[in-house]
C-alpha positions in Angstrom: 255.6 -174.3 27.0 252.4 -176.2 26.8 249.3 -174.3 25.6 247.5 -175.0 28.9 250.2 -173.1 30.8 250.1 -170.2 28.3 246.4 -169.7 28.6 246.7 -169.7 32.4 249.5 -167.2 32.3 247.5 -164.9 30.0 244.5 -165.2 32.4 246.8 -164.4 35.4 248.2 -161.4 33.5 244.6 -160.2 32.7 243.8 -160.3 36.4 246.9 -158.5 37.5 246.6 -155.8 34.9 243.0 -155.2 35.8 243.8 -155.0 39.5 246.4 -152.3 38.6 243.8 -150.4 36.6 245.3 -151.3 33.2 241.9 -152.5 31.8 242.9 -152.4 28.1 245.9 -154.6 28.6 243.8 -156.8 30.9 241.2 -157.2 28.1 243.9 -158.1 25.6 245.3 -160.8 27.9 241.9 -162.2 28.6 241.1 -162.4 24.9 244.4 -164.3 24.4 243.6 -166.8 27.2 240.2 -167.4 25.5 241.8 -167.8 22.1 244.2 -170.4 23.4 241.5 -172.3 25.4 239.9 -175.3 23.7 236.8 -175.0 25.8 234.8 -172.2 27.2 236.5 -172.0 30.7 237.4 -168.4 30.2 234.0 -167.3 29.1 232.8 -166.6 32.6 233.7 -166.9 36.3 231.3 -169.7 36.8 232.7 -171.8 33.9 236.2 -171.2 35.2 235.3 -172.3 38.7 233.6 -175.4 37.3 236.6 -176.4 35.2 239.3 -176.3 37.9 239.9 -177.1 41.5 240.9 -174.0 43.4 241.8 -175.6 46.7 240.4 -175.7 50.2 238.1 -172.9 51.4 240.9 -170.7 52.7 242.7 -170.9 49.4 239.5 -170.3 47.4 238.9 -167.2 49.4 242.3 -165.9 48.3 241.5 -166.7 44.7 238.2 -164.9 45.1 239.8 -161.7 46.5 242.5 -161.5 43.9 242.4 -163.7 40.8 238.6 -163.7 40.2 238.3 -160.0 41.3 240.8 -159.1 38.7 239.2 -161.2 36.0 235.9 -159.5 36.7 237.6 -156.1 36.3 239.1 -157.4 33.0 235.6 -158.0 31.7 234.9 -161.6 32.5 231.2 -162.0 33.4 229.9 -163.9 36.3 227.8 -166.3 34.2 
């Protein structure tokens, strides 16, 4: 599996674990996503949003309510 897919999977797991209240597991997965990333996209929500396209407004709202909310709970800062 390509590294880019692995880092995204770790970020998704971080978000999911955080939303379930498993913050230690979330922080571990977020750290792994950061380690696998060649840039700083997982350093903050604003960097992640700037590095990827998250779809039309309706889809972005879904990302905001779930994926980004979980990443914030996992410890990812806004900026």
